[in-house]
Chimera marker file (.cmm) of the C-alpha trace (Angstrom):
<marker_set name="trace">
<marker id="1" x="-5.277" y="-65.133" z="53.272" r="1" g="1" b="0" radius="0.5"/>
<marker id="2" x="-5.014" y="-64.777" z="57.155" r="1" g="1" b="0" radius="0.5"/>
<marker id="3" x="-1.417" y="-64.731" z="57.072" r="1" g="1" b="0" radius="0.5"/>
<marker id="4" x="-1.550" y="-61.556" z="54.466" r="1" g="1" b="0" radius="0.5"/>
<marker id="5" x="-4.205" y="-60.226" z="56.707" r="1" g="1" b="0" radius="0.5"/>
<marker id="6" x="-1.915" y="-60.289" z="59.614" r="1" g="1" b="0" radius="0.5"/>
<marker id="7" x="0.735" y="-58.553" z="57.675" r="1" g="1" b="0" radius="0.5"/>
<marker id="8" x="-1.438" y="-55.800" z="56.304" r="1" g="1" b="0" radius="0.5"/>
<marker id="9" x="-3.118" y="-55.117" z="60.126" r="1" g="1" b="0" radius="0.5"/>
<marker id="10" x="0.479" y="-54.784" z="61.391" r="1" g="1" b="0" radius="0.5"/>
<marker id="11" x="1.812" y="-52.455" z="58.807" r="1" g="1" b="0" radius="0.5"/>
<marker id="12" x="4.693" y="-54.372" z="57.854" r="1" g="1" b="0" radius="0.5"/>
<marker id="13" x="3.696" y="-53.495" z="54.131" r="1" g="1" b="0" radius="0.5"/>
<marker id="14" x="2.915" y="-50.102" z="52.388" r="1" g="1" b="0" radius="0.5"/>
<marker id="15" x="-0.360" y="-50.705" z="50.316" r="1" g="1" b="0" radius="0.5"/>
<marker id="16" x="-1.046" y="-46.923" z="49.084" r="1" g="1" b="0" radius="0.5"/>
<marker id="17" x="1.242" y="-47.368" z="46.291" r="1" g="1" b="0" radius="0.5"/>
<marker id="18" x="-1.699" y="-49.728" z="45.457" r="1" g="1" b="0" radius="0.5"/>
<marker id="19" x="-3.889" y="-46.712" z="45.113" r="1" g="1" b="0" radius="0.5"/>
<marker id="20" x="-3.675" y="-45.606" z="41.902" r="1" g="1" b="0" radius="0.5"/>
<marker id="21" x="-6.788" y="-42.990" z="41.418" r="1" g="1" b="0" radius="0.5"/>
<marker id="22" x="-8.442" y="-41.512" z="44.227" r="1" g="1" b="0" radius="0.5"/>
<marker id="23" x="-12.160" y="-39.965" z="43.747" r="1" g="1" b="0" radius="0.5"/>
<marker id="24" x="-14.399" y="-37.659" z="45.996" r="1" g="1" b="0" radius="0.5"/>
<marker id="25" x="-17.908" y="-39.054" z="46.765" r="1" g="1" b="0" radius="0.5"/>
<marker id="26" x="-20.104" y="-37.035" z="44.444" r="1" g="1" b="0" radius="0.5"/>
<marker id="27" x="-17.382" y="-38.516" z="41.497" r="1" g="1" b="0" radius="0.5"/>
<marker id="28" x="-18.334" y="-41.920" z="42.751" r="1" g="1" b="0" radius="0.5"/>
<marker id="29" x="-19.630" y="-42.945" z="39.052" r="1" g="1" b="0" radius="0.5"/>
<marker id="30" x="-16.595" y="-41.689" z="37.117" r="1" g="1" b="0" radius="0.5"/>
<marker id="31" x="-14.905" y="-43.708" z="39.630" r="1" g="1" b="0" radius="0.5"/>
<marker id="32" x="-16.976" y="-47.142" z="38.969" r="1" g="1" b="0" radius="0.5"/>
<marker id="33" x="-16.678" y="-46.573" z="35.410" r="1" g="1" b="0" radius="0.5"/>
<marker id="34" x="-12.546" y="-46.598" z="35.148" r="1" g="1" b="0" radius="0.5"/>
<marker id="35" x="-12.554" y="-49.209" z="37.580" r="1" g="1" b="0" radius="0.5"/>
<marker id="36" x="-14.497" y="-51.530" z="36.036" r="1" g="1" b="0" radius="0.5"/>
<marker id="37" x="-13.584" y="-51.103" z="32.331" r="1" g="1" b="0" radius="0.5"/>
<marker id="38" x="-9.641" y="-51.432" z="34.114" r="1" g="1" b="0" radius="0.5"/>
<marker id="39" x="-8.427" y="-47.599" z="32.100" r="1" g="1" b="0" radius="0.5"/>
<marker id="40" x="-5.730" y="-45.555" z="33.029" r="1" g="1" b="0" radius="0.5"/>
<marker id="41" x="-3.523" y="-48.149" z="34.690" r="1" g="1" b="0" radius="0.5"/>
<marker id="42" x="-6.177" y="-48.582" z="37.746" r="1" g="1" b="0" radius="0.5"/>
<marker id="43" x="-5.145" y="-50.955" z="40.315" r="1" g="1" b="0" radius="0.5"/>
<marker id="44" x="-7.370" y="-49.938" z="43.080" r="1" g="1" b="0" radius="0.5"/>
<marker id="45" x="-9.855" y="-46.456" z="43.528" r="1" g="1" b="0" radius="0.5"/>
<marker id="46" x="-10.042" y="-44.580" z="46.711" r="1" g="1" b="0" radius="0.5"/>
<marker id="47" x="-13.418" y="-42.706" z="47.211" r="1" g="1" b="0" radius="0.5"/>
<marker id="48" x="-12.741" y="-39.871" z="50.220" r="1" g="1" b="0" radius="0.5"/>
<marker id="49" x="-15.471" y="-37.591" z="51.476" r="1" g="1" b="0" radius="0.5"/>
<link id1="1" id2="2" r="1" g="1" b="0" radius="0.2"/>
<link id1="2" id2="3" r="1" g="1" b="0" radius="0.2"/>
<link id1="3" id2="4" r="1" g="1" b="0" radius="0.2"/>
<link id1="4" id2="5" r="1" g="1" b="0" radius="0.2"/>
<link id1="5" id2="6" r="1" g="1" b="0" radius="0.2"/>
<link id1="6" id2="7" r="1" g="1" b="0" radius="0.2"/>
<link id1="7" id2="8" r="1" g="1" b="0" radius="0.2"/>
<link id1="8" id2="9" r="1" g="1" b="0" radius="0.2"/>
<link id1="9" id2="10" r="1" g="1" b="0" radius="0.2"/>
<link id1="10" id2="11" r="1" g="1" b="0" radius="0.2"/>
<link id1="11" id2="12" r="1" g="1" b="0" radius="0.2"/>
<link id1="12" id2="13" r="1" g="1" b="0" radius="0.2"/>
<link id1="13" id2="14" r="1" g="1" b="0" radius="0.2"/>
<link id1="14" id2="15" r="1" g="1" b="0" radius="0.2"/>
<link id1="15" id2="16" r="1" g="1" b="0" radius="0.2"/>
<link id1="16" id2="17" r="1" g="1" b="0" radius="0.2"/>
<link id1="17" id2="18" r="1" g="1" b="0" radius="0.2"/>
<link id1="18" id2="19" r="1" g="1" b="0" radius="0.2"/>
<link id1="19" id2="20" r="1" g="1" b="0" radius="0.2"/>
<link id1="20" id2="21" r="1" g="1" b="0" radius="0.2"/>
<link id1="21" id2="22" r="1" g="1" b="0" radius="0.2"/>
<link id1="22" id2="23" r="1" g="1" b="0" radius="0.2"/>
<link id1="23" id2="24" r="1" g="1" b="0" radius="0.2"/>
<link id1="24" id2="25" r="1" g="1" b="0" radius="0.2"/>
<link id1="25" id2="26" r="1" g="1" b="0" radius="0.2"/>
<link id1="26" id2="27" r="1" g="1" b="0" radius="0.2"/>
<link id1="27" id2="28" r="1" g="1" b="0" radius="0.2"/>
<link id1="28" id2="29" r="1" g="1" b="0" radius="0.2"/>
<link id1="29" id2="30" r="1" g="1" b="0" radius="0.2"/>
<link id1="30" id2="31" r="1" g="1" b="0" radius="0.2"/>
<link id1="31" id2="32" r="1" g="1" b="0" radius="0.2"/>
<link id1="32" id2="33" r="1" g="1" b="0" radius="0.2"/>
<link id1="33" id2="34" r="1" g="1" b="0" radius="0.2"/>
<link id1="34" id2="35" r="1" g="1" b="0" radius="0.2"/>
<link id1="35" id2="36" r="1" g="1" b="0" radius="0.2"/>
<link id1="36" id2="37" r="1" g="1" b="0" radius="0.2"/>
<link id1="37" id2="38" r="1" g="1" b="0" radius="0.2"/>
<link id1="38" id2="39" r="1" g="1" b="0" radius="0.2"/>
<link id1="39" id2="40" r="1" g="1" b="0" radius="0.2"/>
<link id1="40" id2="41" r="1" g="1" b="0" radius="0.2"/>
<link id1="41" id2="42" r="1" g="1" b="0" radius="0.2"/>
<link id1="42" id2="43" r="1" g="1" b="0" radius="0.2"/>
<link id1="43" id2="44" r="1" g="1" b="0" radius="0.2"/>
<link id1="44" id2="45" r="1" g="1" b="0" radius="0.2"/>
<link id1="45" id2="46" r="1" g="1" b="0" radius="0.2"/>
<link id1="46" id2="47" r="1" g="1" b="0" radius="0.2"/>
<link id1="47" id2="48" r="1" g="1" b="0" radius="0.2"/>
<link id1="48" id2="49" r="1" g="1" b="0" radius="0.2"/>
</marker_set>
């Protein structure tokens, strides 16, 4: 795990493709529902302000 975190921290890997869905904070319940039921090909949800 430490080696993986080192790779991520050094920007040697682009994790952006893992964020498959983005929601604003006011839609957090919808985001949680989607992620908890693993629908629509969700891998990772990003919450923005």
